[in-house]
Phi, psi and omega in degrees: 000322182298323180291327178292321177294326177290316179292324180296320181290327177295319178300318181294319185284331174293321177297321179295316182298314182299316179302310182299319178297320179290320177296313181295319183296319181299314177296317179297311181294324175298324179290320176300314180296314178298313177296329179287324182263349183238165172093190184286333186246051175274173183300316181302307176308317179300316181297318179302318181290322176302313176293323179294321179295317178303314182293316181296318178298326177289324176293320179302316181295318178299307181295328175297317179297315180291325173299314180305311176306314177296316176299323179295316177301314179299324179291316181296318184295320182291324190245342183244103185294327184289334178291320180300312179299321184291320179291319179296328178283316190276314186264333183257004180049040178271147175221163177283168181312317188258011182260152173241135180270123178249119176251140179245138181271145167296157173304322181294320177295319179294323177293322179294320179295314180296322176297315172308306180302318183293323182292325180286337182271000000 
């Protein structure tokens, strides 16, 4: 009978150890989950940073494309005399001594002017 009691006590202590181990594991996992969702480095903060990175990468791509266009324009200005003349004629309304500049208006501009005239009358 004494042996049965000892075996029984050993079974109880192993059950208690298992329960303590499970409780410690649950507490540990709870602390990990709590730390994951709260504090400065939580999942929400991580997702915000991820979105911010995506926006910045998009902006970088757009700026790189703009830089490429500007570099192309600089190269044209430095190397192509006719490009400079084209810009002077189109944007600055410049002409050679014996030339006359004739400007045509868009249909939209004409409509706006007509509406302004009609509103003033």
